C-alpha positions in Angstrom: -20.3 -32.4 -21.6 -17.1 -34.2 -21.9 -14.4 -33.2 -24.5 -12.8 -36.1 -26.2 -9.2 -35.5 -28.4 -8.5 -32.4 -26.4 -4.8 -33.0 -27.3 -5.7 -32.2 -30.9 -7.7 -29.2 -30.3 -6.2 -25.5 -30.3 -4.9 -24.4 -27.0 -3.6 -21.3 -25.6 -1.5 -21.4 -22.3 -2.8 -19.3 -19.3 -0.6 -17.5 -16.9 -1.8 -17.3 -12.9 -0.3 -14.7 -11.0 -1.0 -14.6 -7.3 -0.2 -13.7 -3.5 -0.3 -15.6 -0.6 -3.1 -13.6 1.2 -3.9 -13.2 5.3 -5.3 -16.7 5.3 -2.2 -18.1 3.6 -4.3 -19.2 0.5 -2.6 -18.4 -2.9 -5.1 -16.3 -4.6 -5.0 -14.1 -7.6 -5.7 -13.8 -11.4 -5.1 -15.4 -14.6 -4.6 -14.4 -18.2 -3.5 -15.5 -21.5 0.1 -16.0 -21.5 0.5 -13.8 -24.9 -0.5 -11.0 -22.5 2.5 -11.6 -20.3 5.0 -8.9 -21.5 2.4 -6.6 -20.7 1.4 -8.0 -17.4 5.1 -7.7 -16.3 5.2 -3.9 -16.9 1.4 -3.0 -15.6 0.7 -5.6 -13.4 -3.1 -6.6 -12.9 -5.9 -4.8 -11.1 -7.0 -6.3 -7.7 -9.6 -4.8 -5.2 -7.9 -4.4 -1.7 -10.5 -6.0 0.0 -9.7 -9.2 -1.8 -6.8 -9.7 0.8 -9.6 -10.3 3.2 -11.1 -13.4 1.4 -11.6 -15.7 4.5 -9.9 -19.0 5.0 -13.1 -20.6 4.0 -13.9 -18.4 1.0 -16.3 -15.7 2.0 -15.2 -12.1 3.2 -16.4 -11.8 6.5 -14.8 -8.5 7.5 -13.0 -6.1 5.8 -11.5 -2.5 6.3 -11.6 -1.5 2.7 -15.0 -2.0 1.6 -15.7 -1.8 -2.1 -13.1 1.1 -2.6 -9.5 1.1 -4.2 -7.3 -0.6 -6.4 -3.7 -2.3 -6.2 -2.0 -4.2 -8.7 -0.4 -7.6 -8.6 3.3 -7.4 -10.0 4.5 -10.7 -11.4 7.9 -11.5 -10.1 10.3 -12.8 -12.8 12.6 -14.2 -10.4 9.1 -16.1 -8.6 8.0 -17.9 -12.1 7.1 -21.5 -12.5 6.3 -23.6 -15.3 6.0 -27.2 -15.0 4.6 -29.2 -18.1 2.5 -32.2 -17.2 1.6 -34.8 -19.6 -1.9 -34.6 -20.9 -2.5 -32.0 -18.7 -2.4 -28.2 -18.8 1.0 -27.1 -17.3 1.7 -25.4 -14.0 2.3 -21.8 -15.0 2.7 -19.1 -12.4 4.2 -16.1 -10.9 4.2 -15.2 -7.4 3.6 -11.5 -7.0 4.2 -8.2 -5.3 1.1 -6.0 -4.3 1.8 -2.5 -5.4 -0.2 1.0 -5.3 -1.5 2.5 -8.5 1.9 4.9 -8.4 4.0 1.7 -8.4 5.1 1.8 -4.7 4.8 -1.3 -2.3 1.7 -1.5 -0.9 1.5 -1.4 3.0 -0.3 -4.8 3.3 1.7 -6.7 0.8 3.1 -9.9 2.6 6.4 -9.8 0.5 6.9 -6.4 1.5 6.6 -7.1 5.2 9.3 -9.6 4.9 11.5 -7.7 3.1 11.5 -5.1 5.8 12.2 -7.7 8.3 15.2 -9.2 6.3 16.7 -5.3 5.7 16.2 -5.0 9.5 18.2 -7.8 10.2 20.8 -6.4 7.9 21.2 -3.5 9.2 21.4 -4.6 12.5 23.9 -7.1 12.0 25.1 -7.4 8.5 23.7 -10.8 8.2 21.4 -12.5 5.5 18.9 -15.1 6.6 19.3 -18.6 4.9 16.2 -20.8 5.5 13.7 -23.4 4.3 10.5 -24.6 5.2 9.7 -28.1 6.5 6.1 -28.9 5.3 4.0 -31.9 6.3 0.6 -33.1 4.5 -1.7 -35.7 4.3 -2.0 -37.3 1.0 -5.3 -39.0 -0.1 -3.7 -41.5 -2.7 -2.6 -44.3 -0.2 -4.8 -46.0 2.4 -5.3 -44.8 5.7 -4.6 -48.5 7.3 -2.8 -50.1 8.2 -0.6 -47.4 9.6 2.8 -47.2 8.1 4.7 -44.7 10.0 8.2 -44.0 8.3 8.5 -47.4 6.6 9.4 -48.4 3.3 6.2 -50.0 2.8 4.6 -46.5 3.8 6.7 -44.8 1.0 6.1 -47.4 -1.6 2.3 -47.1 -1.3 2.4 -43.5 -2.6 3.6 -44.9 -6.2 4.9 -42.5 -8.5 3.7 -39.3 -6.4 6.8 -38.7 -4.4 8.8 -39.0 -8.0 6.9 -36.7 -9.9 6.8 -34.4 -7.2 10.4 -34.1 -6.9 11.0 -33.7 -10.5 8.3 -30.9 -10.6 10.0 -29.0 -8.1 13.5 -29.4 -9.6 11.9 -28.0 -12.8 10.3 -24.8 -10.7 13.9 -24.0 -9.7 13.4 -25.5 -5.9 15.9 -28.1 -4.9 14.5 -30.9 -3.2 16.2 -32.3 -0.2 13.9 -35.0 1.2 10.6 -36.8 0.6 9.3 -39.7 3.3 6.5 -41.1 4.8 5.9 -39.6 8.0 4.4 -40.7 11.6 0.4 -40.4 10.9 -1.9 -42.1 8.7 -1.3 -41.0 5.0 0.9 -38.2 6.1 4.2 -37.4 4.1 6.9 -34.8 4.6 8.8 -32.8 2.1 11.6 -30.4 2.5 13.9 -28.6 0.1 17.4 -27.0 0.3 17.6 -23.5 2.0 17.4 -20.3 0.1 18.4 -17.2 0.8 16.0 -14.3 2.4 12.9 -13.8 0.5 13.2 -16.8 -1.8 12.8 -19.3 1.3 9.4 -17.9 1.8 8.8 -18.0 -2.1 9.9 -21.6 -2.2 7.4 -22.6 0.7 4.5 -21.2 -1.5 6.0 -22.9 -4.7 6.5 -26.3 -2.8 2.9 -26.2 -1.5 1.2 -25.5 -4.6 3.1 -28.2 -6.5 2.3 -30.8 -4.0 -1.2 -29.9 -4.7 -0.8 -29.9 -8.4 1.0 -33.3 -8.4 -1.7 -34.9 -6.4 -4.5 -33.5 -8.8 -3.0 -35.0 -11.8 -2.9 -38.3 -9.7 -6.7 -37.8 -9.1 -6.1 -37.3 -5.6 -5.8 -34.3 -3.1 -3.9 -33.4 0.0 -4.3 -31.5 2.9 -1.7 -29.2 4.9 -4.3 -28.4 7.6 -2.6 -28.5 11.2 -4.5 -31.4 12.4 -7.3 -33.3 10.6 -8.8 -34.9 13.8 -8.5 -33.3 17.3 -7.3 -36.3 18.7 -5.0 -37.2 15.6 -1.4 -36.5 14.4 -0.6 -32.6 13.3 0.8 -31.2 10.2 3.3 -28.8 11.2 5.4 -26.5 8.8 8.7 -25.9 10.6 11.4 -23.2 9.7 15.0 -23.9 9.6 17.3 -20.9 9.4 20.9 -19.8 9.9 22.6 -17.0 8.9 25.0 -16.1 6.2 27.9 -13.2 6.2 27.8 -10.5 3.4 30.5 -13.1 1.6 28.4 -16.0 1.8 30.1 -17.4 4.7 27.8 -19.4 7.5 27.8 -17.5 10.7 25.5 -19.0 13.3 28.1 -21.8 14.4 30.7 -21.3 17.1 31.4 -24.3 18.9 33.1 -22.3 21.7 30.0 -20.6 22.8 26.8 -21.7 24.3 24.5 -23.8 22.4 27.4 -23.7 20.0 25.7 -20.7 18.6 27.8 -17.5 17.6 26.8 -14.5 19.6 24.6 -13.0 17.3 22.6 -15.7 16.5 22.2 -16.6 20.3 20.9 -13.2 21.0 18.5 -13.8 17.8 16.8 -16.9 19.1 16.5 -15.4 22.4 14.6 -12.6 20.8 12.5 -15.5 19.3 11.9 -17.2 22.7 11.1 -13.7 24.5 8.1 -13.0 21.8 7.0 -16.4 21.1 3.8 -16.4 22.8 2.5 -13.4 20.9 4.4 -14.7 17.4 1.9 -17.8 17.6 -0.8 -15.2 16.5 1.2 -15.3 13.0 2.8 -18.6 13.0 0.1 -21.0 14.2 -2.7 -18.9 12.4 -6.0 -20.8 12.9 -8.3 -22.2 15.4 -7.2 -25.9 14.7 -3.5 -24.6 15.1 -4.0 -25.1 18.9 -5.3 -28.4 18.8 -1.8 -29.7 17.5 0.0 -27.7 20.1 -1.1 -30.0 23.0 1.0 -32.2 25.4 2.1 -35.3 24.0 1.9 -34.5 20.0 5.6 -34.1 19.3 4.6 -30.6 19.2 5.6 -27.5 21.2 3.6 -26.4 24.2 6.3 -24.1 25.9 8.3 -21.0 24.5 11.2 -23.1 25.2 14.6 -24.2 23.5 16.3 -27.9 23.2 19.1 -29.6 21.9 17.9 -32.0 19.3 14.4 -32.1 20.9 11.3 -32.2 18.8 9.1 -31.5 21.4 10.8 -27.9 21.8 9.3 -24.8 20.4 13.0 -24.0 19.0 15.2 -27.1 18.4 18.9 -26.5 17.9 19.5 -29.2 15.2 22.3 -31.8 15.7 25.4 -32.1 13.8 26.5 -35.2 11.9 29.4 -36.2 10.3 33.2 -36.4 11.4 34.5 -33.4 9.1 34.7 -30.5 11.4 35.4 -28.1 8.6 31.3 -29.2 7.1 29.8 -28.1 10.9 29.5 -24.4 10.1 27.3 -25.0 6.8 25.5 -27.8 8.3 24.6 -25.9 11.7 20.9 -24.4 11.9 17.9 -23.9 14.2 14.4 -25.1 13.9 11.4 -23.1 14.7 8.9 -25.5 15.3 5.4 -23.4 16.1 4.1 -22.8 12.8 1.7 -24.8 10.2 0.5 -24.0 6.5 -2.6 -21.6 8.0 0.2 -19.3 8.4 1.3 -16.9 5.7 4.7 -17.9 5.1 6.1 -14.1 4.4 4.2 -13.1 7.9 5.3 -15.8 9.7 9.2 -15.7 8.6 9.2 -11.6 8.9 7.7 -12.1 12.6 10.5 -14.6 13.5 13.2 -12.3 12.0 11.6 -9.3 13.6 11.4 -10.7 17.1 15.3 -12.0 16.7 16.2 -8.6 15.6 14.9 -7.1 18.7 17.1 -9.9 20.5 20.0 -8.7 18.9 19.6 -4.9 19.5 18.4 -5.7 23.3 21.3 -8.3 23.4 19.1 -10.8 25.2 20.3 -14.2 26.2 18.7 -17.5 26.1 17.5 -18.8 29.7 17.2 -22.5 29.3 15.2 -22.8 32.7 12.2 -20.8 31.2 9.2 -22.5 30.3 6.3 -20.3 29.8 3.1 -21.9 28.2 2.0 -21.1 24.7 -1.1 -19.5 24.0 -3.9 -22.5 24.2 -6.3 -20.6 21.6 -5.9 -18.2 18.7 -7.6 -15.8 20.7 -5.2 -15.9 23.4 -2.5 -15.3 20.8 -4.2 -12.5 19.2 -4.8 -10.6 22.3 -1.0 -11.4 23.0 0.2 -9.9 19.4 -1.9 -6.9 20.1 -0.4 -6.4 23.5 3.1 -6.5 21.9 4.3 -2.8 21.3 6.9 -3.8 18.8 4.2 -5.5 16.6 3.3 -2.2 15.1 6.8 -1.3 13.9 7.0 -5.0 12.5 4.0 -5.1 10.4 3.0 -1.6 10.3 -0.3 -0.1 12.2 -2.7 -0.5 9.3 -1.9 -4.2 8.5 -1.6 -5.2 12.3 -5.1 -3.7 13.0 -6.6 -5.5 9.8 -4.8 -8.9 10.5 -6.2 -8.8 14.3 -9.6 -8.0 12.7 -9.3 -10.5 10.1 -8.4 -13.6 12.6 -11.1 -12.6 15.1 -13.6 -12.7 12.8 -12.3 -16.4 11.7 -12.4 -17.8 15.1 -15.9 -16.1 15.6 -17.2 -17.9 12.9 -16.5 -21.1 14.0 -17.4 -20.8 17.8 -20.5 -23.0 17.6 -18.8 -25.9 16.1 -16.9 -28.7 17.9 -13.5 -29.3 17.5 -14.2 -32.2 15.0 -16.1 -30.1 12.7 -13.6 -27.3 12.9 -10.8 -29.4 12.3 -12.8 -31.0 9.5 -13.5 -27.3 7.7 -9.9 -26.7 7.7 -8.6 -29.9 6.4 -11.0 -29.3 3.6 -9.5 -25.9 2.4 -5.8 -26.2 3.6 
């Protein structure tokens, strides 16, 4: 049945409250907006096992079964309300997961990131200042002819980009760039950096608003790591620097190696030391490893490079002649990440590895070029062999994550690479 004249009917706003789960899908529950004051106080009940909803929908494995109850607690600081003409508004909150007595649940991804950020603050006195650079494909343009980086490539997407940037700004996310990328139908959106937890929140908000705007245009997007095993990949790169307690940038030091302060250099050395194991969390799907192959402008080694887009960790170049602006501009880019990674867990893993680098006073070895794992199975084995990972994630969550991701790749073992890419492209 098709309803006509819906704009004249009585409508009641609906609010969605959700969390980014182990498969990095934003899932939760919705209710009448009139009930929001109560939900902000009490939360919304959720079966713990729902965190194990798989990338493709079904629960393939769970450590909870049918038992238990946790609560989605909407965070007023992570509220999104974006009206769309002749359509329902995007009205959602990002939530924390709490137990019945109001304590943070051990499996809450936002809480895992909070612990990592607190470890960074305790060890160094610093705050993380970060943003996620996100690539995706948009069905609203023809795939051929290929128009990489051309004005014509941007022109073809019509009003999609303008509406997206307007929606982001209305949601409290500051847009930085929107461009036609290298691959067919591929675009990139970046946002201004934010402090700590808000950086991961904005990654989720941006991703959902990209989907929301595409839907209003009758189109679809995909953030999947790669749609064709021989094609161009979509990365989700993490740019980061540090602020001191007074909000001053402290990563840049032109007199030190890599133009990095000592604490920043130790932090990056920790990431490089642990990077092969971090892949299990930051490149979190079977298809992720089809992108991380030679000659794809994607990393294949745990290495660092200055202005090198093939490096796993790239020291972003400075531009401009005013040296007083260099400290605020200077940042490092972590490039071994894609949208199948939970943004909170991925950022937590990077931060915890960096904190270990600070504690151990690790130094960057520019000649080290250890290979990244060639598959999700290899990456998960490396993560399991990392003693510190238990402290980073907690023993229960780590064990559950390993179990969950192994079930994911085992479910795909009988399929060829093209079919695996197709399945991920459908759901991300």
